[in-house]
C-alpha positions as protocol buffer text, in pm:
chain_id: "A"
residue {
  index: 1
  type: MET
  ca { x: 5393 y: 13634 z: 9620 }
}
residue {
  index: 2
  type: ASN
  ca { x: 5559 y: 13412 z: 9883 }
}
residue {
  index: 3
  type: GLN
  ca { x: 5831 y: 13154 z: 9819 }
}
residue {
  index: 4
  type: PHE
  ca { x: 5589 y: 12859 z: 9803 }
}
residue {
  index: 5
  type: ASP
  ca { x: 5372 y: 13022 z: 9538 }
}
residue {
  index: 6
  type: ARG
  ca { x: 5682 y: 13100 z: 9332 }
}
residue {
  index: 7
  type: VAL
  ca { x: 5814 y: 12743 z: 9324 }
}
residue {
  index: 8
  type: LYS
  ca { x: 5498 y: 12528 z: 9326 }
}
residue {
  index: 9
  type: ARG
  ca { x: 5418 y: 12349 z: 9002 }
}
residue {
  index: 10
  type: GLU
  ca { x: 5049 y: 12290 z: 9074 }
}
residue {
  index: 11
  type: PRO
  ca { x: 4871 y: 12627 z: 9061 }
}
residue {
  index: 12
  type: LEU
  ca { x: 4573 y: 12499 z: 9265 }
}
residue {
  index: 13
  type: LEU
  ca { x: 4789 y: 12396 z: 9560 }
}
residue {
  index: 14
  type: LYS
  ca { x: 4751 y: 12594 z: 9884 }
}
residue {
  index: 15
  type: GLU
  ca { x: 5050 y: 12609 z: 10114 }
}
residue {
  index: 16
  type: ALA
  ca { x: 4885 y: 12531 z: 10448 }
}
residue {
  index: 17
  type: ALA
  ca { x: 4694 y: 12230 z: 10318 }
}
residue {
  index: 18
  type: TYR
  ca { x: 4999 y: 12109 z: 10128 }
}
residue {
  index: 19
  type: LEU
  ca { x: 5231 y: 12128 z: 10429 }
}
residue {
  index: 20
  type: GLY
  ca { x: 4978 y: 11954 z: 10652 }
}
residue {
  index: 21
  type: SER
  ca { x: 4920 y: 11674 z: 10401 }
}
residue {
  index: 22
  type: VAL
  ca { x: 5291 y: 11617 z: 10338 }
}
residue {
  index: 23
  type: GLN
  ca { x: 5359 y: 11606 z: 10712 }
}
residue {
  index: 24
  type: PHE
  ca { x: 5085 y: 11344 z: 10755 }
}
residue {
  index: 25
  type: TRP
  ca { x: 5208 y: 11129 z: 10464 }
}
residue {
  index: 26
  type: LYS
  ca { x: 5567 y: 11137 z: 10583 }
}
residue {
  index: 27
  type: GLU
  ca { x: 5480 y: 11062 z: 10945 }
}
residue {
  index: 28
  type: TYR
  ca { x: 5250 y: 10767 z: 10875 }
}
residue {
  index: 29
  type: TYR
  ca { x: 5381 y: 10618 z: 10551 }
}
residue {
  index: 30
  type: VAL
  ca { x: 5755 y: 10696 z: 10550 }
}
residue {
  index: 31
  type: GLU
  ca { x: 5871 y: 10727 z: 10910 }
}
residue {
  index: 32
  type: LEU
  ca { x: 5631 y: 10454 z: 11029 }
}
residue {
  index: 33
  type: GLN
  ca { x: 5741 y: 10119 z: 10889 }
}
residue {
  index: 34
  type: ALA
  ca { x: 5468 y: 9904 z: 10744 }
}
residue {
  index: 35
  type: GLU
  ca { x: 5587 y: 9557 z: 10853 }
}
residue {
  index: 36
  type: PRO
  ca { x: 5583 y: 9599 z: 11234 }
}
residue {
  index: 37
  type: PHE
  ca { x: 5267 y: 9810 z: 11222 }
}
residue {
  index: 38
  type: LEU
  ca { x: 5079 y: 9548 z: 11022 }
}
residue {
  index: 39
  type: LYS
  ca { x: 5181 y: 9271 z: 11263 }
}
residue {
  index: 40
  type: ILE
  ca { x: 4995 y: 9432 z: 11554 }
}
residue {
  index: 41
  type: GLU
  ca { x: 4704 y: 9211 z: 11664 }
}
residue {
  index: 42
  type: ARG
  ca { x: 4369 y: 9356 z: 11559 }
}
residue {
  index: 43
  type: PRO
  ca { x: 4000 y: 9262 z: 11570 }
}
residue {
  index: 44
  type: GLU
  ca { x: 3888 y: 9027 z: 11292 }
}
residue {
  index: 45
  type: TYR
  ca { x: 3683 y: 9296 z: 11124 }
}
residue {
  index: 46
  type: VAL
  ca { x: 3994 y: 9505 z: 11049 }
}
residue {
  index: 47
  type: ASN
  ca { x: 4113 y: 9443 z: 10693 }
}
residue {
  index: 48
  type: VAL
  ca { x: 4490 y: 9423 z: 10729 }
}
residue {
  index: 49
  type: GLU
  ca { x: 4538 y: 9383 z: 10353 }
}
residue {
  index: 50
  type: MET
  ca { x: 4370 y: 9720 z: 10298 }
}
residue {
  index: 51
  type: LEU
  ca { x: 4594 y: 9872 z: 10563 }
}
residue {
  index: 52
  type: SER
  ca { x: 4891 y: 9730 z: 10373 }
}
residue {
  index: 53
  type: TRP
  ca { x: 4758 y: 9873 z: 10045 }
}
residue {
  index: 54
  type: SER
  ca { x: 4740 y: 10218 z: 10205 }
}
residue {
  index: 55
  type: TRP
  ca { x: 5121 y: 10232 z: 10206 }
}
residue {
  index: 56
  type: CYS
  ca { x: 5110 y: 10188 z: 9829 }
}
residue {
  index: 57
  type: TYR
  ca { x: 4866 y: 10459 z: 9733 }
}
residue {
  index: 58
  type: GLU
  ca { x: 4962 y: 10703 z: 10009 }
}
residue {
  index: 59
  type: THR
  ca { x: 5331 y: 10697 z: 9914 }
}
residue {
  index: 60
  type: THR
  ca { x: 5225 y: 10753 z: 9553 }
}
residue {
  index: 61
  type: GLU
  ca { x: 5021 y: 11054 z: 9656 }
}
residue {
  index: 62
  type: LEU
  ca { x: 5315 y: 11185 z: 9860 }
}
residue {
  index: 63
  type: LEU
  ca { x: 5551 y: 11158 z: 9562 }
}
residue {
  index: 64
  type: ILE
  ca { x: 5308 y: 11344 z: 9336 }
}
residue {
  index: 65
  type: ALA
  ca { x: 5244 y: 11608 z: 9602 }
}
residue {
  index: 66
  type: LEU
  ca { x: 5615 y: 11678 z: 9643 }
}
residue {
  index: 67
  type: TYR
  ca { x: 5646 y: 11723 z: 9267 }
}
residue {
  index: 68
  type: SER
  ca { x: 5342 y: 11952 z: 9272 }
}
residue {
  index: 69
  type: GLY
  ca { x: 5489 y: 12155 z: 9558 }
}
residue {
  index: 70
  type: GLY
  ca { x: 5798 y: 12241 z: 9356 }
}
residue {
  index: 71
  type: GLU
  ca { x: 6057 y: 12015 z: 9516 }
}
residue {
  index: 72
  type: PRO
  ca { x: 6364 y: 11969 z: 9291 }
}
residue {
  index: 73
  type: VAL
  ca { x: 6306 y: 11659 z: 9082 }
}
residue {
  index: 74
  type: GLU
  ca { x: 6639 y: 11504 z: 9178 }
}
residue {
  index: 75
  type: SER
  ca { x: 6540 y: 11527 z: 9546 }
}
residue {
  index: 76
  type: LEU
  ca { x: 6244 y: 11294 z: 9485 }
}
residue {
  index: 77
  type: GLU
  ca { x: 6465 y: 10991 z: 9423 }
}
residue {
  index: 78
  type: PHE
  ca { x: 6419 y: 10858 z: 9779 }
}
residue {
  index: 79
  type: TYR
  ca { x: 6041 y: 10887 z: 9758 }
}
residue {
  index: 80
  type: VAL
  ca { x: 6031 y: 10709 z: 9422 }
}
residue {
  index: 81
  type: ASP
  ca { x: 6227 y: 10416 z: 9561 }
}
residue {
  index: 82
  type: HIS
  ca { x: 6018 y: 10413 z: 9878 }
}
residue {
  index: 83
  type: MET
  ca { x: 5696 y: 10405 z: 9676 }
}
residue {
  index: 84
  type: PHE
  ca { x: 5811 y: 10115 z: 9457 }
}
residue {
  index: 85
  type: SER
  ca { x: 5935 y: 9924 z: 9762 }
}
residue {
  index: 86
  type: GLN
  ca { x: 5589 y: 9950 z: 9918 }
}
residue {
  index: 87
  type: PHE
  ca { x: 5417 y: 9809 z: 9610 }
}
residue {
  index: 88
  type: GLN
  ca { x: 5665 y: 9523 z: 9599 }
}
residue {
  index: 89
  type: ARG
  ca { x: 5628 y: 9457 z: 9974 }
}
residue {
  index: 90
  type: HIS
  ca { x: 5250 y: 9449 z: 9936 }
}
residue {
  index: 91
  type: LYS
  ca { x: 5267 y: 9210 z: 9639 }
}
residue {
  index: 92
  type: GLN
  ca { x: 5499 y: 8974 z: 9826 }
}
residue {
  index: 93
  type: ALA
  ca { x: 5274 y: 8979 z: 10132 }
}
residue {
  index: 94
  type: TYR
  ca { x: 4956 y: 8934 z: 9925 }
}
residue {
  index: 95
  type: PRO
  ca { x: 5045 y: 8743 z: 9606 }
}
residue {
  index: 96
  type: ASN
  ca { x: 4685 y: 8762 z: 9482 }
}
residue {
  index: 97
  type: PHE
  ca { x: 4698 y: 9141 z: 9472 }
}
residue {
  index: 98
  type: SER
  ca { x: 4642 y: 9270 z: 9119 }
}
residue {
  index: 99
  type: LEU
  ca { x: 4542 y: 9584 z: 8935 }
}
residue {
  index: 100
  type: LYS
  ca { x: 4224 y: 9527 z: 8736 }
}
residue {
  index: 101
  type: LEU
  ca { x: 4240 y: 9749 z: 8432 }
}
residue {
  index: 102
  type: TRP
  ca { x: 3864 y: 9789 z: 8392 }
}
residue {
  index: 103
  type: GLU
  ca { x: 3882 y: 10001 z: 8709 }
}
residue {
  index: 104
  type: PRO
  ca { x: 3975 y: 10362 z: 8617 }
}
residue {
  index: 105
  type: ASP
  ca { x: 4185 y: 10400 z: 8931 }
}
residue {
  index: 106
  type: ALA
  ca { x: 4378 y: 10078 z: 8869 }
}
residue {
  index: 107
  type: TYR
  ca { x: 4440 y: 10184 z: 8509 }
}
residue {
  index: 108
  type: GLN
  ca { x: 4571 y: 10520 z: 8628 }
}
residue {
  index: 109
  type: PHE
  ca { x: 4794 y: 10361 z: 8891 }
}
residue {
  index: 110
  type: THR
  ca { x: 4943 y: 10144 z: 8618 }
}
residue {
  index: 111
  type: LEU
  ca { x: 5020 y: 10450 z: 8407 }
}
residue {
  index: 112
  type: TRP
  ca { x: 5163 y: 10636 z: 8705 }
}
residue {
  index: 113
  type: LEU
  ca { x: 5392 y: 10350 z: 8800 }
}
residue {
  index: 114
  type: LEU
  ca { x: 5512 y: 10288 z: 8446 }
}
residue {
  index: 115
  type: SER
  ca { x: 5570 y: 10661 z: 8395 }
}
residue {
  index: 116
  type: PHE
  ca { x: 5769 y: 10693 z: 8716 }
}
residue {
  index: 117
  type: ALA
  ca { x: 5978 y: 10385 z: 8634 }
}
residue {
  index: 118
  type: VAL
  ca { x: 6077 y: 10539 z: 8301 }
}
residue {
  index: 119
  type: LEU
  ca { x: 6101 y: 10910 z: 8383 }
}
residue {
  index: 120
  type: PHE
  ca { x: 6299 y: 10850 z: 8703 }
}
residue {
  index: 121
  type: ASN
  ca { x: 6518 y: 10599 z: 8519 }
}
residue {
  index: 122
  type: LYS
  ca { x: 6420 y: 10285 z: 8710 }
}
residue {
  index: 123
  type: PRO
  ca { x: 6420 y: 10017 z: 8436 }
}
residue {
  index: 124
  type: GLY
  ca { x: 6437 y: 9736 z: 8690 }
}
residue {
  index: 125
  type: ARG
  ca { x: 6093 y: 9831 z: 8819 }
}
residue {
  index: 126
  type: ILE
  ca { x: 5909 y: 9788 z: 8490 }
}
residue {
  index: 127
  type: LYS
  ca { x: 5863 y: 9411 z: 8504 }
}
residue {
  index: 128
  type: GLN
  ca { x: 5747 y: 9449 z: 8862 }
}
residue {
  index: 129
  type: VAL
  ca { x: 5479 y: 9692 z: 8748 }
}
residue {
  index: 130
  type: ALA
  ca { x: 5368 y: 9449 z: 8477 }
}
residue {
  index: 131
  type: SER
  ca { x: 5346 y: 9173 z: 8739 }
}
residue {
  index: 132
  type: TYR
  ca { x: 5084 y: 9372 z: 8929 }
}
residue {
  index: 133
  type: LEU
  ca { x: 4836 y: 9348 z: 8640 }
}
residue {
  index: 134
  type: SER
  ca { x: 4563 y: 9090 z: 8670 }
}
residue {
  index: 135
  type: GLU
  ca { x: 4613 y: 8788 z: 8444 }
}
residue {
  index: 136
  type: ASP
  ca { x: 4237 y: 8728 z: 8420 }
}
residue {
  index: 137
  type: PRO
  ca { x: 4120 y: 8852 z: 8076 }
}
residue {
  index: 138
  type: ASP
  ca { x: 3788 y: 8950 z: 8235 }
}
residue {
  index: 139
  type: ASP
  ca { x: 3975 y: 9210 z: 8442 }
}
residue {
  index: 140
  type: GLY
  ca { x: 4089 y: 9386 z: 8127 }
}
residue {
  index: 141
  type: GLU
  ca { x: 4354 y: 9361 z: 7858 }
}
residue {
  index: 142
  type: ASP
  ca { x: 4438 y: 9692 z: 7697 }
}
residue {
  index: 143
  type: ILE
  ca { x: 4605 y: 9784 z: 7369 }
}
residue {
  index: 144
  type: LEU
  ca { x: 4742 y: 10120 z: 7487 }
}
residue {
  index: 145
  type: LEU
  ca { x: 4918 y: 9962 z: 7784 }
}
residue {
  index: 146
  type: ARG
  ca { x: 5032 y: 9678 z: 7564 }
}
residue {
  index: 147
  type: GLN
  ca { x: 5204 y: 9922 z: 7329 }
}
residue {
  index: 148
  type: LEU
  ca { x: 5352 y: 10129 z: 7613 }
}
residue {
  index: 149
  type: PHE
  ca { x: 5496 y: 9821 z: 7784 }
}
residue {
  index: 150
  type: SER
  ca { x: 5615 y: 9688 z: 7449 }
}
residue {
  index: 151
  type: ARG
  ca { x: 5811 y: 10010 z: 7399 }
}
residue {
  index: 152
  type: VAL
  ca { x: 6014 y: 9930 z: 7713 }
}
residue {
  index: 153
  type: GLY
  ca { x: 6063 y: 9564 z: 7630 }
}
residue {
  index: 154
  type: VAL
  ca { x: 5780 y: 9394 z: 7820 }
}
residue {
  index: 155
  type: THR
  ca { x: 5499 y: 9193 z: 7662 }
}
residue {
  index: 156
  type: ILE
  ca { x: 5143 y: 9206 z: 7798 }
}
residue {
  index: 157
  type: PRO
  ca { x: 4821 y: 9111 z: 7616 }
}
residue {
  index: 158
  type: GLY
  ca { x: 4561 y: 9352 z: 7480 }
}
residue {
  index: 159
  type: ASN
  ca { x: 4381 y: 9424 z: 7153 }
}
residue {
  index: 160
  type: THR
  ca { x: 4116 y: 9674 z: 7262 }
}
residue {
  index: 161
  type: LEU
  ca { x: 4115 y: 10008 z: 7438 }
}
residue {
  index: 162
  type: ILE
  ca { x: 3931 y: 9970 z: 7767 }
}
residue {
  index: 163
  type: HIS
  ca { x: 3878 y: 10339 z: 7846 }
}
residue {
  index: 164
  type: GLU
  ca { x: 3806 y: 10541 z: 7532 }
}
residue {
  index: 165
  type: ARG
  ca { x: 3808 y: 10871 z: 7720 }
}
residue {
  index: 166
  type: PRO
  ca { x: 4060 y: 11020 z: 7742 }
}
residue {
  index: 167
  type: TYR
  ca { x: 4304 y: 10752 z: 7628 }
}
residue {
  index: 168
  type: ASN
  ca { x: 4206 y: 10729 z: 7261 }
}
residue {
  index: 169
  type: GLU
  ca { x: 4411 y: 11041 z: 7187 }
}
residue {
  index: 170
  type: MET
  ca { x: 4711 y: 10887 z: 7365 }
}
residue {
  index: 171
  type: LEU
  ca { x: 4676 y: 10575 z: 7151 }
}
residue {
  index: 172
  type: ASN
  ca { x: 4660 y: 10797 z: 6844 }
}
residue {
  index: 173
  type: ALA
  ca { x: 4976 y: 10977 z: 6956 }
}
residue {
  index: 174
  type: ILE
  ca { x: 5193 y: 10667 z: 6983 }
}
residue {
  index: 175
  type: ASN
  ca { x: 5080 y: 10551 z: 6641 }
}
residue {
  index: 176
  type: ALA
  ca { x: 5131 y: 10888 z: 6470 }
}
residue {
  index: 177
  type: GLU
  ca { x: 5438 y: 11081 z: 6364 }
}
residue {
  index: 178
  type: ASN
  ca { x: 5570 y: 11437 z: 6357 }
}
residue {
  index: 179
  type: ASP
  ca { x: 5301 y: 11710 z: 6363 }
}
residue {
  index: 180
  type: GLU
  ca { x: 5016 y: 11460 z: 6404 }
}
residue {
  index: 181
  type: GLN
  ca { x: 5187 y: 11311 z: 6708 }
}
residue {
  index: 182
  type: GLN
  ca { x: 5234 y: 11652 z: 6865 }
}
residue {
  index: 183
  type: GLN
  ca { x: 4873 y: 11749 z: 6799 }
}
residue {
  index: 184
  type: ALA
  ca { x: 4743 y: 11421 z: 6941 }
}
residue {
  index: 185
  type: LEU
  ca { x: 4936 y: 11479 z: 7264 }
}
residue {
  index: 186
  type: ARG
  ca { x: 4814 y: 11838 z: 7276 }
}
residue {
  index: 187
  type: SER
  ca { x: 4456 y: 11717 z: 7231 }
}
residue {
  index: 188
  type: TYR
  ca { x: 4509 y: 11452 z: 7499 }
}
residue {
  index: 189
  type: LEU
  ca { x: 4623 y: 11710 z: 7753 }
}
residue {
  index: 190
  type: LYS
  ca { x: 4333 y: 11940 z: 7672 }
}
residue {
  index: 191
  type: GLN
  ca { x: 4073 y: 11672 z: 7745 }
}
residue {
  index: 192
  type: TRP
  ca { x: 4266 y: 11477 z: 8010 }
}
residue {
  index: 193
  type: TYR
  ca { x: 4116 y: 11618 z: 8329 }
}
residue {
  index: 194
  type: ARG
  ca { x: 3761 y: 11602 z: 8200 }
}
residue {
  index: 195
  type: GLY
  ca { x: 3817 y: 11242 z: 8098 }
}
residue {
  index: 196
  type: MET
  ca { x: 3942 y: 11142 z: 8444 }
}
residue {
  index: 197
  type: ARG
  ca { x: 3622 y: 11222 z: 8632 }
}
residue {
  index: 198
  type: ASN
  ca { x: 3575 y: 10857 z: 8735 }
}
residue {
  index: 199
  type: CYS
  ca { x: 3905 y: 10852 z: 8927 }
}
residue {
  index: 200
  type: TYR
  ca { x: 3893 y: 10882 z: 9305 }
}
residue {
  index: 201
  type: TRP
  ca { x: 4105 y: 11198 z: 9316 }
}
residue {
  index: 202
  type: HIS
  ca { x: 3908 y: 11400 z: 9062 }
}
residue {
  index: 203
  type: ASP
  ca { x: 3802 y: 11743 z: 9194 }
}
residue {
  index: 204
  type: ARG
  ca { x: 3987 y: 11684 z: 9522 }
}
residue {
  index: 205
  type: HIS
  ca { x: 4107 y: 12045 z: 9514 }
}
residue {
  index: 206
  type: LYS
  ca { x: 3745 y: 12148 z: 9571 }
}
residue {
  index: 207
  type: ALA
  ca { x: 3729 y: 11978 z: 9911 }
}
residue {
  index: 208
  type: ARG
  ca { x: 3658 y: 12214 z: 10198 }
}
residue {
  index: 209
  type: SER
  ca { x: 4006 y: 12193 z: 10349 }
}
residue {
  index: 210
  type: ASP
  ca { x: 4198 y: 12078 z: 10040 }
}
residue {
  index: 211
  type: ALA
  ca { x: 4348 y: 11810 z: 10266 }
}
residue {
  index: 212
  type: GLY
  ca { x: 4507 y: 11532 z: 10065 }
}
residue {
  index: 213
  type: PHE
  ca { x: 4511 y: 11727 z: 9738 }
}
residue {
  index: 214
  type: PHE
  ca { x: 4831 y: 11622 z: 9562 }
}
residue {
  index: 215
  type: GLY
  ca { x: 4799 y: 11785 z: 9222 }
}
residue {
  index: 216
  type: TYR
  ca { x: 4684 y: 11688 z: 8875 }
}
residue {
  index: 217
  type: TRP
  ca { x: 4941 y: 11553 z: 8628 }
}
residue {
  index: 218
  type: ALA
  ca { x: 4919 y: 11348 z: 8310 }
}
residue {
  index: 219
  type: PHE
  ca { x: 5253 y: 11180 z: 8371 }
}
residue {
  index: 220
  type: GLU
  ca { x: 5188 y: 10940 z: 8085 }
}
residue {
  index: 221
  type: ALA
  ca { x: 5205 y: 11236 z: 7842 }
}
residue {
  index: 222
  type: GLY
  ca { x: 5560 y: 11288 z: 7965 }
}
residue {
  index: 223
  type: LEU
  ca { x: 5629 y: 10916 z: 7927 }
}
residue {
  index: 224
  type: VAL
  ca { x: 5527 y: 10918 z: 7561 }
}
residue {
  index: 225
  type: THR
  ca { x: 5708 y: 11246 z: 7494 }
}
residue {
  index: 226
  type: VAL
  ca { x: 6036 y: 11100 z: 7620 }
}
residue {
  index: 227
  type: LEU
  ca { x: 6011 y: 10747 z: 7478 }
}
residue {
  index: 228
  type: TRP
  ca { x: 5893 y: 10861 z: 7134 }
}
residue {
  index: 229
  type: ASP
  ca { x: 6132 y: 11158 z: 7142 }
}
residue {
  index: 230
  type: VAL
  ca { x: 5859 y: 11413 z: 7067 }
}
residue {
  index: 231
  type: ASP
  ca { x: 5925 y: 11787 z: 7046 }
}
residue {
  index: 232
  type: ASP
  ca { x: 5689 y: 11911 z: 7317 }
}
residue {
  index: 233
  type: THR
  ca { x: 5694 y: 12278 z: 7212 }
}
residue {
  index: 234
  type: PRO
  ca { x: 5322 y: 12285 z: 7106 }
}
residue {
  index: 235
  type: TYR
  ca { x: 5198 y: 12158 z: 7444 }
}
residue {
  index: 236
  type: ARG
  ca { x: 5483 y: 12221 z: 7684 }
}
residue {
  index: 237
  type: ASP
  ca { x: 5303 y: 12489 z: 7884 }
}
residue {
  index: 238
  type: LEU
  ca { x: 4959 y: 12326 z: 7892 }
}
residue {
  index: 239
  type: PRO
  ca { x: 4811 y: 12234 z: 8230 }
}
residue {
  index: 240
  type: TYR
  ca { x: 4879 y: 11880 z: 8356 }
}
residue {
  index: 241
  type: TYR
  ca { x: 5196 y: 11832 z: 8150 }
}
residue {
  index: 242
  type: PRO
  ca { x: 5494 y: 11745 z: 8378 }
}
residue {
  index: 243
  type: LYS
  ca { x: 5753 y: 11939 z: 8181 }
}
residue {
  index: 244
  type: ASP
  ca { x: 6010 y: 11955 z: 8465 }
}
residue {
  index: 245
  type: LEU
  ca { x: 6006 y: 11577 z: 8500 }
}
residue {
  index: 246
  type: VAL
  ca { x: 6040 y: 11540 z: 8122 }
}
residue {
  index: 247
  type: ASP
  ca { x: 6340 y: 11774 z: 8128 }
}
residue {
  index: 248
  type: TYR
  ca { x: 6493 y: 11573 z: 8412 }
}
residue {
  index: 249
  type: ALA
  ca { x: 6447 y: 11245 z: 8222 }
}
residue {
  index: 250
  type: ARG
  ca { x: 6613 y: 11394 z: 7916 }
}
residue {
  index: 251
  type: GLU
  ca { x: 6904 y: 11527 z: 8123 }
}
residue {
  index: 252
  type: CYS
  ca { x: 6947 y: 11171 z: 8256 }
}
residue {
  index: 253
  type: ASN
  ca { x: 6953 y: 11038 z: 7897 }
}
residue {
  index: 254
  type: VAL
  ca { x: 6662 y: 10807 z: 7970 }
}
residue {
  index: 255
  type: LEU
  ca { x: 6607 y: 10752 z: 7598 }
}
residue {
  index: 256
  type: GLN
  ca { x: 6943 y: 10574 z: 7581 }
}
residue {
  index: 257
  type: VAL
  ca { x: 6829 y: 10336 z: 7855 }
}
residue {
  index: 258
  type: PHE
  ca { x: 6515 y: 10254 z: 7652 }
}
residue {
  index: 259
  type: PRO
  ca { x: 6633 y: 10252 z: 7288 }
}
residue {
  index: 260
  type: ARG
  ca { x: 6388 y: 10162 z: 7013 }
}
residue {
  index: 261
  type: SER
  ca { x: 6578 y: 9836 z: 6967 }
}
residue {
  index: 262
  type: LEU
  ca { x: 6448 y: 9731 z: 7310 }
}
residue {
  index: 263
  type: GLN
  ca { x: 6090 y: 9729 z: 7185 }
}
residue {
  index: 264
  type: VAL
  ca { x: 5946 y: 9381 z: 7160 }
}
residue {
  index: 265
  type: THR
  ca { x: 5758 y: 9287 z: 6846 }
}
residue {
  index: 266
  type: TYR
  ca { x: 5392 y: 9209 z: 6871 }
}
residue {
  index: 267
  type: SER
  ca { x: 5120 y: 9153 z: 6618 }
}
residue {
  index: 268
  type: ASP
  ca { x: 4824 y: 9377 z: 6557 }
}
residue {
  index: 269
  type: ALA
  ca { x: 4739 y: 9145 z: 6270 }
}
residue {
  index: 270
  type: ILE
  ca { x: 4430 y: 8979 z: 6419 }
}
residue {
  index: 271
  type: ALA
  ca { x: 4105 y: 9130 z: 6546 }
}
residue {
  index: 272
  type: LYS
  ca { x: 3765 y: 8975 z: 6605 }
}
residue {
  index: 273
  type: SER
  ca { x: 3418 y: 9116 z: 6550 }
}
residue {
  index: 274
  type: GLY
  ca { x: 3322 y: 9359 z: 6825 }
}
residue {
  index: 275
  type: GLU
  ca { x: 3684 y: 9442 z: 6913 }
}
residue {
  index: 276
  type: VAL
  ca { x: 3831 y: 9784 z: 6846 }
}
residue {
  index: 277
  type: CYS
  ca { x: 4047 y: 9797 z: 6534 }
}
residue {
  index: 278
  type: PRO
  ca { x: 4403 y: 9810 z: 6672 }
}
residue {
  index: 279
  type: ARG
  ca { x: 4560 y: 9965 z: 6363 }
}
residue {
  index: 280
  type: THR
  ca { x: 4451 y: 10159 z: 6057 }
}
residue {
  index: 281
  type: GLY
  ca { x: 4497 y: 9947 z: 5747 }
}
residue {
  index: 282
  type: VAL
  ca { x: 4355 y: 9702 z: 5496 }
}
residue {
  index: 283
  type: TRP
  ca { x: 4193 y: 9397 z: 5654 }
}
residue {
  index: 284
  type: VAL
  ca { x: 4059 y: 9073 z: 5507 }
}
residue {
  index: 285
  type: CYS
  ca { x: 3828 y: 8808 z: 5645 }
}
residue {
  index: 286
  type: ASP
  ca { x: 3886 y: 8447 z: 5538 }
}
residue {
  index: 287
  type: ASP
  ca { x: 3544 y: 8325 z: 5656 }
}
residue {
  index: 288
  type: TRP
  ca { x: 3326 y: 8592 z: 5495 }
}
residue {
  index: 289
  type: VAL
  ca { x: 3286 y: 8651 z: 5123 }
}
residue {
  index: 290
  type: VAL
  ca { x: 3387 y: 9016 z: 5107 }
}
residue {
  index: 291
  type: GLY
  ca { x: 3689 y: 9179 z: 4960 }
}
residue {
  index: 292
  type: PRO
  ca { x: 3961 y: 9369 z: 5147 }
}
residue {
  index: 293
  type: GLN
  ca { x: 3821 y: 9636 z: 5378 }
}
residue {
  index: 294
  type: THR
  ca { x: 3991 y: 9948 z: 5512 }
}
residue {
  index: 295
  type: PHE
  ca { x: 3929 y: 10017 z: 5881 }
}
residue {
  index: 296
  type: MET
  ca { x: 4049 y: 10308 z: 6089 }
}
residue {
  index: 297
  type: GLN
  ca { x: 4211 y: 10247 z: 6426 }
}
residue {
  index: 298
  type: GLY
  ca { x: 3949 y: 10269 z: 6700 }
}
residue {
  index: 299
  type: VAL
  ca { x: 3642 y: 10158 z: 6502 }
}
residue {
  index: 300
  type: GLU
  ca { x: 3457 y: 9841 z: 6596 }
}
residue {
  index: 301
  type: MET
  ca { x: 3534 y: 9542 z: 6375 }
}
residue {
  index: 302
  type: PRO
  ca { x: 3217 y: 9421 z: 6200 }
}
residue {
  index: 303
  type: ALA
  ca { x: 3031 y: 9092 z: 6233 }
}
residue {
  index: 304
  type: ASP
  ca { x: 2822 y: 8899 z: 5980 }
}
residue {
  index: 305
  type: GLU
  ca { x: 2463 y: 8918 z: 6107 }
}
residue {
  index: 306
  type: GLY
  ca { x: 2580 y: 8842 z: 6459 }
}
residue {
  index: 307
  type: ARG
  ca { x: 2841 y: 8584 z: 6357 }
}
residue {
  index: 308
  type: ILE
  ca { x: 3183 y: 8654 z: 6510 }
}
residue {
  index: 309
  type: LEU
  ca { x: 3448 y: 8691 z: 6242 }
}
residue {
  index: 310
  type: THR
  ca { x: 3826 y: 8698 z: 6252 }
}
residue {
  index: 311
  type: TRP
  ca { x: 3987 y: 8980 z: 6058 }
}
residue {
  index: 312
  type: ARG
  ca { x: 4348 y: 8975 z: 5940 }
}
residue {
  index: 313
  type: LEU
  ca { x: 4560 y: 9281 z: 5868 }
}
residue {
  index: 314
  type: VAL
  ca { x: 4730 y: 9264 z: 5529 }
}
residue {
  index: 315
  type: LYS
  ca { x: 4853 y: 9622 z: 5494 }
}
residue {
  index: 316
  type: GLY
  ca { x: 4907 y: 9891 z: 5755 }
}
residue {
  index: 317
  type: LEU
  ca { x: 4834 y: 10251 z: 5658 }
}
């Protein structure tokens, strides 16, 4: 076994393809500065905004690839800052840029960015990440992201889970405790890759040359593990779990930067017919003659023969 195979974190990574991809990413998206390149005069049919966006997603792929290739976590600091600077540059250049959460890729980018901001101890980046989310309700408002952002002191809207697979288990994990929390995260990791098949990078390792394959990681599982202070022993060695990054975050005492007291309060007390129940508990409806009803988190709130009702939580369970 050569040195690369001994240190790599992503077992599917092949050295030649990895080295070629990293060289390309560094040459075009680190060494080449975006601003002067984007100012070059081009034909009208060239979409300069998409060229600008490429610095965002390509630097993200580079960061993940370097982690996959076994680079020491502390050595990735420069690439984390470079990635965030490209997102911020793009947003400033194109203020209408937004991540639309109904898109699986946009949802995953949001989780990546939030996870990196926390696990690499970049609290100043979190509000920036939230500012990239579309403010149009039709583009998606999500309860899982709402609770994750709430945990780090930022309020965003959302009462329903947009993507049931695989994120329902993650939602269960942050609302559970002890053994149930551990098992929910374990279940999440076991179904994660299968549930990500609609993302652009899914099955990239099967490409003929493996070019551009940067590794598969459920960084958000590490995010929850650190912020909810979960003992990761039951799932630590499962595929897709970024245990080295979790260890690094704990060594940096990230939990002290994001204490529970930072969490903003929000209400799961209201849900309308057709929405997903945001919290297991006893619910009442003031405009329907029925008694208190117990609903489990994740079920659809009922209507009255097509009439939209407003349900109110009176007791969490």
